[in-house]
DSSP file (Angstrom, degrees, kcal/mol; ACC not computed):
  #  RESIDUE AA STRUCTURE BP1 BP2  ACC     N-H-->O    O-->H-N    N-H-->O    O-->H-N    TCO  KAPPA ALPHA  PHI   PSI    X-CA   Y-CA   Z-CA
    1    1 A M              0   0    0      0, 0.0     3,-0.1     0, 0.0     0, 0.0   0.000 360.0 360.0 360.0 128.6  -14.8    3.2  -26.7
    2    2 A P        -     0   0    0      0, 0.0     0, 0.0     0, 0.0     0, 0.0  -0.331 360.0 -93.4 -68.3 151.7  -12.8    0.0  -26.0
    3    3 A P        -     0   0    0      0, 0.0     2,-0.0     0, 0.0     0, 0.0  -0.312  40.8-114.7 -65.2 148.3  -10.5   -0.1  -23.0
    4    4 A T     >  -     0   0    0      1,-0.1     4,-2.6    -3,-0.1     5,-0.2  -0.273  30.4-102.9 -72.8 168.3   -6.9    0.9  -23.5
    5    5 A T  H  > S+     0   0    0      1,-0.2     4,-2.6     2,-0.2     5,-0.2   0.906 124.6  51.4 -58.7 -41.7   -4.2   -1.6  -23.0
    6    6 A L  H  > S+     0   0    0      1,-0.2     4,-2.7     2,-0.2    -1,-0.2   0.921 110.2  48.1 -62.9 -44.6   -3.4    0.0  -19.6
    7    7 A E  H  > S+     0   0    0      2,-0.2     4,-2.5     1,-0.2    -1,-0.2   0.893 112.2  49.5 -63.2 -39.3   -7.0   -0.2  -18.5
    8    8 A A  H  X S+     0   0    0     -4,-2.6     4,-2.2     2,-0.2    -2,-0.2   0.904 111.8  48.3 -66.4 -41.2   -7.2   -3.8  -19.6
    9    9 A L  H  X S+     0   0    0     -4,-2.6     4,-2.8     2,-0.2    -2,-0.2   0.917 111.8  49.7 -63.2 -43.4   -4.0   -4.6  -17.7
   10   10 A E  H  X S+     0   0    0     -4,-2.7     4,-2.3     2,-0.2    -2,-0.2   0.931 110.4  49.6 -61.9 -45.6   -5.3   -2.8  -14.6
   11   11 A A  H  < S+     0   0    0     -4,-2.5     4,-0.5     1,-0.2    -1,-0.2   0.899 113.5  46.6 -61.0 -40.9   -8.6   -4.7  -14.8
   12   12 A A  H >< S+     0   0    0     -4,-2.2     3,-1.1     1,-0.2     4,-0.3   0.909 111.2  51.7 -67.0 -41.8   -6.8   -8.0  -15.1
   13   13 A A  H >< S+     0   0    0     -4,-2.8     3,-1.6     1,-0.3    -2,-0.2   0.873 103.4  58.2 -63.7 -37.2   -4.4   -7.2  -12.3
   14   14 A L  T 3< S+     0   0    0     -4,-2.3    -1,-0.3     1,-0.3    -2,-0.2   0.653  98.2  61.4 -69.9 -13.3   -7.3   -6.3   -9.9
   15   15 A Q  T <  S+     0   0    0     -3,-1.1    -1,-0.3    -4,-0.5    -2,-0.2   0.572  87.1  98.0 -85.2 -10.1   -8.6   -9.8  -10.4
   16   16 A L  S <  S-     0   0    0     -3,-1.6    -3,-0.0    -4,-0.3     2,-0.0  -0.313  84.0 -99.5 -73.9 160.1   -5.5  -11.3   -8.9
   17   17 A S     >  -     0   0    0      1,-0.1     4,-2.8    -2,-0.0     5,-0.2  -0.240  38.3-101.6 -69.3 167.9   -5.2  -12.4   -5.3
   18   18 A V  H  > S+     0   0    0      1,-0.2     4,-2.4     2,-0.2     5,-0.2   0.925 124.5  49.4 -58.0 -45.6   -3.5  -10.1   -2.8
   19   19 A A  H  > S+     0   0    0      1,-0.2     4,-2.2     2,-0.2    -1,-0.2   0.902 112.0  47.7 -62.6 -41.6   -0.4  -12.2   -2.9
   20   20 A E  H  > S+     0   0    0      2,-0.2     4,-2.5     1,-0.2    -1,-0.2   0.906 112.1  49.1 -67.6 -41.1   -0.3  -12.2   -6.7
   21   21 A R  H  X S+     0   0    0     -4,-2.8     4,-2.8     2,-0.2    -2,-0.2   0.886 109.9  53.4 -64.3 -37.0   -0.9   -8.4   -6.8
   22   22 A S  H  X S+     0   0    0     -4,-2.4     4,-2.2    -5,-0.2    -2,-0.2   0.929 110.4  45.9 -61.4 -46.4    1.9   -8.0   -4.3
   23   23 A Q  H  X S+     0   0    0     -4,-2.2     4,-2.3     2,-0.2    -2,-0.2   0.911 113.6  49.3 -63.4 -43.1    4.3  -10.0   -6.4
   24   24 A L  H  X S+     0   0    0     -4,-2.5     4,-2.4     2,-0.2    -2,-0.2   0.925 110.7  49.9 -63.1 -45.0    3.3   -8.0   -9.6
   25   25 A A  H  X S+     0   0    0     -4,-2.8     4,-2.7     1,-0.2     5,-0.2   0.908 109.9  51.4 -61.0 -41.7    3.7   -4.7   -7.8
   26   26 A E  H  X S+     0   0    0     -4,-2.2     4,-2.5     1,-0.2    -1,-0.2   0.928 110.2  48.5 -61.3 -44.9    7.2   -5.7   -6.6
   27   27 A R  H  X S+     0   0    0     -4,-2.3     4,-1.9     1,-0.2    -1,-0.2   0.896 112.1  49.2 -63.1 -39.9    8.2   -6.7  -10.1
   28   28 A L  H  X S+     0   0    0     -4,-2.4     4,-1.1     2,-0.2    -2,-0.2   0.918 111.4  48.9 -66.3 -42.8    6.9   -3.4  -11.6
   29   29 A L  H >X S+     0   0    0     -4,-2.7     4,-2.0     1,-0.2     3,-0.6   0.913 110.1  51.4 -62.4 -42.3    8.7   -1.4   -8.9
   30   30 A V  H 3< S+     0   0    0     -4,-2.5    -1,-0.2     1,-0.2    -2,-0.2   0.887 105.6  56.1 -61.9 -37.9   12.0   -3.2   -9.5
   31   31 A S  H 3< S+     0   0    0     -4,-1.9     3,-0.3     1,-0.2    -1,-0.2   0.782 109.6  46.9 -66.8 -24.7   11.6   -2.6  -13.2
   32   32 A L  H << S+     0   0    0     -4,-1.1     2,-0.3    -3,-0.6    -2,-0.2   0.872 129.5  15.9 -81.4 -39.3   11.4    1.2  -12.5
   33   33 A E    ><  +     0   0    0     -4,-2.0     3,-1.5     1,-0.1    -1,-0.2  -0.710  61.9 177.2-140.2  82.3   14.4    1.5  -10.1
   34   34 A E  T 3  S+     0   0    0     -2,-0.3    -1,-0.1    -3,-0.3    -3,-0.1   0.827  85.7  40.8 -56.7 -34.6   16.7   -1.5  -10.1
   35   35 A D  T 3  S+     0   0    0      1,-0.1     2,-1.5    -5,-0.0    -1,-0.3   0.290  81.4 110.2-101.5  10.0   19.1    0.1   -7.6
   36   36 A N    <>  +     0   0    0     -3,-1.5     4,-1.8     1,-0.2     5,-0.1  -0.619  32.8 166.6 -93.0  84.5   16.6    1.6   -5.2
   37   37 A E  H  > S+     0   0    0     -2,-1.5     4,-2.3     1,-0.2    -1,-0.2   0.845  74.2  56.0 -65.8 -35.4   17.0   -0.6   -2.1
   38   38 A I  H  > S+     0   0    0      2,-0.2     4,-2.4     1,-0.2    -1,-0.2   0.932 107.0  49.1 -64.6 -45.1   15.1    1.8    0.2
   39   39 A M  H  > S+     0   0    0      1,-0.2     4,-2.6     2,-0.2    -1,-0.2   0.915 111.9  49.1 -60.8 -42.7   12.0    1.8   -2.1
   40   40 A L  H  X S+     0   0    0     -4,-1.8     4,-2.7     2,-0.2    -1,-0.2   0.872 109.0  52.6 -66.3 -36.1   12.1   -2.0   -2.1
   41   41 A A  H  X S+     0   0    0     -4,-2.3     4,-2.1     2,-0.2    -1,-0.2   0.918 111.4  46.4 -65.1 -42.2   12.4   -2.2    1.7
   42   42 A W  H  X S+     0   0    0     -4,-2.4     4,-2.7     2,-0.2    -2,-0.2   0.913 112.4  50.7 -65.0 -41.3    9.4    0.1    2.0
   43   43 A Y  H  X S+     0   0    0     -4,-2.6     4,-2.9     1,-0.2    -2,-0.2   0.929 109.0  51.0 -62.1 -43.9    7.5   -2.0   -0.5
   44   44 A A  H  X S+     0   0    0     -4,-2.7     4,-2.5     1,-0.2    -1,-0.2   0.898 111.3  48.5 -60.4 -40.5    8.4   -5.2    1.3
   45   45 A E  H  X S+     0   0    0     -4,-2.1     4,-2.6     2,-0.2    -1,-0.2   0.919 111.8  48.8 -65.6 -43.2    7.1   -3.7    4.6
   46   46 A A  H  X S+     0   0    0     -4,-2.7     4,-2.6     1,-0.2    -2,-0.2   0.909 112.2  48.9 -62.8 -41.4    3.9   -2.5    2.9
   47   47 A A  H  X S+     0   0    0     -4,-2.9     4,-2.5     2,-0.2     5,-0.2   0.914 110.7  50.8 -63.7 -42.6    3.4   -6.0    1.4
   48   48 A R  H  X S+     0   0    0     -4,-2.5     4,-2.3     1,-0.2    -2,-0.2   0.926 113.2  45.2 -60.5 -45.2    4.0   -7.6    4.8
   49   49 A R  H  X S+     0   0    0     -4,-2.6     4,-2.5     2,-0.2    -2,-0.2   0.894 112.1  51.8 -67.0 -39.4    1.5   -5.3    6.4
   50   50 A G  H  X S+     0   0    0     -4,-2.6     4,-2.3     2,-0.2    -2,-0.2   0.905 111.5  46.6 -63.2 -41.6   -1.1   -5.8    3.6
   51   51 A E  H  X S+     0   0    0     -4,-2.5     4,-1.6     2,-0.2    -1,-0.2   0.894 111.7  50.9 -68.0 -39.5   -0.8   -9.6    3.9
   52   52 A A  H  <>S+     0   0    0     -4,-2.3     5,-2.8    -5,-0.2     6,-0.7   0.891 110.6  50.1 -64.0 -39.1   -1.1   -9.4    7.7
   53   53 A F  H ><5S+     0   0    0     -4,-2.5     3,-1.6     4,-0.2    -2,-0.2   0.924 107.9  52.8 -63.1 -44.6   -4.2   -7.3    7.3
   54   54 A A  H 3<5S+     0   0    0     -4,-2.3    -1,-0.2     1,-0.3    -2,-0.2   0.828 108.9  50.3 -61.5 -31.5   -5.7   -9.8    4.9
   55   55 A R  T 3<5S-     0   0    0     -4,-1.6    -1,-0.3    -5,-0.1    -2,-0.2   0.498 119.7-111.8 -83.5  -3.7   -5.1  -12.5    7.4
   56   56 A G  T < 5S+     0   0    0     -3,-1.6    -3,-0.2    -4,-0.3    -2,-0.1   0.635  87.6 116.5  83.5  14.8   -6.9  -10.5   10.1
   57   57 A E      < +     0   0    0     -5,-2.8     2,-0.3    -6,-0.2    -4,-0.2   0.574  69.3  51.6 -91.1 -11.4   -3.7   -9.9   12.1
   58   58 A E  S    S-     0   0    0     -6,-0.7     2,-0.4    -5,-0.1    -2,-0.1  -0.900  73.8-137.5-125.1 153.9   -3.6   -6.1   11.6
   59   59 A T        -     0   0    0     -2,-0.3     2,-0.3     2,-0.0    -6,-0.1  -0.885  13.6-153.8-111.6 142.4   -6.3   -3.5   12.2
   60   60 A A        -     0   0    0     -2,-0.4    -2,-0.0    -7,-0.1     0, 0.0  -0.853   3.0-157.6-113.6 152.5   -7.0   -0.6    9.9
   61   61 A F        -     0   0    0     -2,-0.3     5,-0.0     2,-0.0    -2,-0.0  -0.953  32.0 -97.8-125.3 146.5   -8.5    2.8   10.8
   62   62 A P    >>  -     0   0    0      0, 0.0     4,-2.0     0, 0.0     3,-0.6  -0.352  31.9-124.0 -60.4 142.4  -10.3    5.2    8.4
   63   63 A A  H 3> S+     0   0    0      1,-0.2     4,-2.8     2,-0.2     5,-0.2   0.872 111.2  58.3 -56.5 -38.9   -8.0    8.0    7.2
   64   64 A S  H 3> S+     0   0    0      1,-0.2     4,-2.2     2,-0.2    -1,-0.2   0.883 106.4  48.5 -60.9 -37.8  -10.4   10.6    8.5
   65   65 A E  H <> S+     0   0    0     -3,-0.6     4,-2.4     2,-0.2    -1,-0.2   0.908 111.7  48.8 -68.5 -41.7  -10.0    9.2   12.0
   66   66 A V  H  X S+     0   0    0     -4,-2.0     4,-2.6     2,-0.2    -2,-0.2   0.928 112.4  47.8 -63.1 -45.4   -6.2    9.1   11.8
   67   67 A I  H  X S+     0   0    0     -4,-2.8     4,-2.7     1,-0.2    -1,-0.2   0.910 111.0  51.5 -62.6 -42.4   -6.1   12.6   10.6
   68   68 A E  H  X S+     0   0    0     -4,-2.2     4,-2.1    -5,-0.2    -1,-0.2   0.919 111.1  47.8 -60.8 -44.1   -8.4   13.8   13.3
   69   69 A R  H  X S+     0   0    0     -4,-2.4     4,-2.3     2,-0.2    -2,-0.2   0.922 112.8  48.4 -62.7 -44.7   -6.3   12.1   16.0
   70   70 A L  H  X S+     0   0    0     -4,-2.6     4,-2.5     1,-0.2    -2,-0.2   0.906 110.3  50.9 -63.9 -41.4   -3.1   13.6   14.5
   71   71 A Q  H  X S+     0   0    0     -4,-2.7     4,-2.3     1,-0.2    -1,-0.2   0.896 110.1  50.3 -63.2 -38.9   -4.6   17.1   14.4
   72   72 A A  H  X S+     0   0    0     -4,-2.1     4,-1.6    -5,-0.2    -1,-0.2   0.899 110.8  49.4 -65.0 -40.3   -5.7   16.7   18.0
   73   73 A M  H  < S+     0   0    0     -4,-2.3    -2,-0.2     1,-0.2    -1,-0.2   0.902 113.1  46.8 -64.5 -40.9   -2.2   15.6   19.0
   74   74 A I  H  < S+     0   0    0     -4,-2.5    -2,-0.2     1,-0.2    -1,-0.2   0.892 115.8  43.9 -68.9 -40.4   -0.6   18.6   17.2
   75   75 A S  H  < S+     0   0    0     -4,-2.3    -1,-0.2    -5,-0.2    -2,-0.2   0.685  96.8  85.7 -83.8 -17.8   -3.0   21.2   18.6
   76   76 A S  S  < S-     0   0    0     -4,-1.6     2,-0.1    -5,-0.2     3,-0.1  -0.614  86.9-107.8 -86.0 144.3   -3.0   20.0   22.2
   77   77 A P        -     0   0    0      0, 0.0     2,-0.2     0, 0.0    -1,-0.1  -0.400  38.0-109.9 -67.1 144.1   -0.3   21.3   24.6
   78   78 A R        -     0   0    0     -4,-0.1     2,-0.4    -2,-0.1    -4,-0.0  -0.496  26.5-125.1 -73.8 140.9    2.3   18.6   25.5
   79   79 A S              0   0    0     -2,-0.2    -1,-0.1     1,-0.1    -3,-0.0  -0.697 360.0 360.0 -85.5 141.0    2.3   17.4   29.0
   80   80 A Q              0   0    0     -2,-0.4    -1,-0.1     0, 0.0    -2,-0.0   0.406 360.0 360.0-110.3 360.0    5.6   17.7   30.8
């Protein structure tokens, strides 16, 4: 079965650089919610962090490790 238009677009988009995908995502988000400034601010922050990560300026942690740390924080008594 040939790929759908959406699948073909997705495959093409995934071949773009990080910066190009960031620009494309921003344009798509704007097309969904022209007046949603909060969403755009969050997107801009996510794009900034993604670009910093790609440059090696940010560190990432596996989701399982983050969840484990948060669960430990929640279950341990607070020190006063």
